[in-house]
NUTOR-459881 format. One line per field, with one value per residue: residue number from 1; residue in one letter; y, x, z of N, C-alpha, C in turn. Coordinates in nm, 4 decimals. Layout:
# residues N
num: (NUM	...)
residu: (A	...)
nyy: (Y	...)
nxx: (X	...)
nzz: (Z	...)
cayy: (Y	...)
caxx: (X	...)
cazz: (Z	...)
cyy: (Y	...)
cxx: (X	...)
czz: (Z	...)
//
This chain:
# residues 45
num: (1	2	3	4	5	6	7	8	9	10	11	12	13	14	15	16	17	18	19	20	21	22	23	24	25	26	27	28	29	30	31	32	33	34	35	36	37	38	39	40	41	42	43	44	45)
residu: (M	A	T	L	Q	S	G	D	L	A	P	A	F	S	A	P	D	Q	N	D	T	I	V	N	L	T	D	F	K	G	R	K	L	F	I	F	F	Y	P	K	A	N	T	G	G)
nyy: (-0.1454	0.2024	0.4909	0.7778	1.1120	1.4928	1.6531	1.4688	1.2707	1.0942	0.7439	0.5229	0.4453	0.2460	0.2731	0.2275	0.4823	0.6579	0.5852	0.3336	0.2744	0.2351	0.4450	0.5726	0.7095	0.8311	0.9339	1.1770	1.3631	1.6262	1.7811	1.9748	1.7695	1.6317	1.3968	1.1793	0.9456	0.7303	0.4753	0.1875	0.2857	0.3337	0.1804	0.0162	0.1473)
nxx: (0.0879	0.0740	0.2128	0.0285	0.0521	0.0615	-0.1924	-0.2743	-0.5671	-0.8043	-0.8344	-1.1112	-1.3210	-1.4409	-1.5195	-1.6153	-1.7727	-1.7390	-1.9704	-1.9834	-2.1260	-2.0959	-1.9572	-1.9046	-1.6660	-1.7761	-2.0010	-1.9455	-1.9300	-1.8504	-1.8670	-1.6442	-1.4096	-1.2357	-0.9919	-0.9299	-0.6954	-0.5907	-0.4348	-0.4173	-0.5328	-0.5525	-0.3580	-0.0472	0.2953)
nzz: (-0.0251	-0.0658	0.0862	0.1736	0.1348	0.2230	0.1502	-0.0584	-0.2308	-0.0657	-0.0401	-0.1559	0.1419	0.4086	0.7447	1.0985	1.2810	1.6160	1.7141	1.6310	1.3716	1.0800	0.8157	0.4996	0.2951	0.0609	0.1739	0.2140	0.0013	-0.1813	0.0600	0.3174	0.5109	0.7959	0.8758	1.1043	1.1868	1.4503	1.5425	1.7243	1.9426	2.3126	2.3710	2.5185	2.4771)
cayy: (-0.0125	0.3279	0.5718	0.9040	1.2491	1.6063	1.7012	1.3455	1.2351	0.9842	0.6588	0.5160	0.3745	0.2601	0.2860	0.2964	0.5968	0.6817	0.5304	0.1808	0.3332	0.2355	0.5539	0.6040	0.8265	0.8815	0.9919	1.3461	1.4040	1.7770	1.8691	1.9585	1.6607	1.6019	1.2784	1.1601	0.8365	0.6847	0.3372	0.1359	0.3961	0.2928	0.0336	0.0976	0.1162)
caxx: (-0.0234	0.1497	0.2078	-0.0248	0.1294	-0.0493	-0.2753	-0.3555	-0.6930	-0.7993	-0.8972	-1.2689	-1.3056	-1.5630	-1.5091	-1.6904	-1.7439	-1.7642	-2.1140	-2.0230	-2.2004	-2.0554	-1.9683	-1.7784	-1.6166	-1.8696	-2.0976	-1.9276	-1.8928	-1.8701	-1.8298	-1.5190	-1.3823	-1.1289	-1.0119	-0.8076	-0.6629	-0.5306	-0.3888	-0.4159	-0.5609	-0.5636	-0.2504	0.0710	0.3865)
cazz: (-0.0131	-0.0949	0.1836	0.1591	0.1359	0.2825	-0.0179	-0.1459	-0.2152	0.0320	-0.1252	-0.1072	0.2187	0.4774	0.8860	1.2454	1.3488	1.7384	1.7587	1.5933	1.2831	0.9425	0.7328	0.3871	0.2541	-0.0157	0.2719	0.2613	-0.1293	-0.1771	0.1830	0.3655	0.5909	0.8506	0.9330	1.2351	1.2585	1.5930	1.5277	1.8254	2.0830	2.4068	2.4067	2.5771	2.3877)
cyy: (0.1133	0.4565	0.7498	0.9992	1.3620	1.6353	1.6026	1.3534	1.0931	0.8611	0.6127	0.4312	0.3812	0.2267	0.2865	0.4052	0.5858	0.5955	0.3625	0.2212	0.3457	0.3680	0.5405	0.7218	0.9116	0.9365	1.1524	1.4063	1.5377	1.8254	1.8627	1.8613	1.6540	1.4878	1.2087	1.0231	0.7907	0.5506	0.3103	0.1912	0.2977	0.1974	0.1283	0.0801	0.2743)
cxx: (0.0748	0.1208	0.1323	0.0389	0.0092	-0.0638	-0.3098	-0.4910	-0.6908	-0.8530	-0.9966	-1.2134	-1.4478	-1.4917	-1.6088	-1.6647	-1.7817	-1.8908	-2.1415	-2.0857	-2.1089	-2.0549	-1.8505	-1.7820	-1.7186	-1.9847	-2.1020	-1.8807	-1.9190	-1.8735	-1.6841	-1.5207	-1.2557	-1.1221	-0.8929	-0.7938	-0.5789	-0.4811	-0.3795	-0.4260	-0.5636	-0.4942	-0.1212	0.1824	0.3755)
czz: (-0.0046	0.0169	0.1209	0.1864	0.1841	0.1322	-0.1183	-0.1398	-0.1327	-0.0750	-0.0359	0.0155	0.3095	0.6517	0.9676	1.2624	1.5411	1.8349	1.7018	1.4447	1.1484	0.8682	0.6314	0.3524	0.1802	0.0444	0.2664	0.1364	-0.1314	-0.0592	0.2499	0.4643	0.6456	0.9106	1.0162	1.2315	1.3751	1.5873	1.6803	1.9504	2.2186	2.4317	2.4636	2.4510	2.2638)
//
């Protein structure tokens, strides 16, 4: 998988939100969107 750089378009994806509702990137088409990823949240190390 290629590494994204600042300004790159996000690839299509689906992910659960804070309420475990699945959302798709396409749900936000035409709107500004800020996405924050935090891998392994609440884990040590």
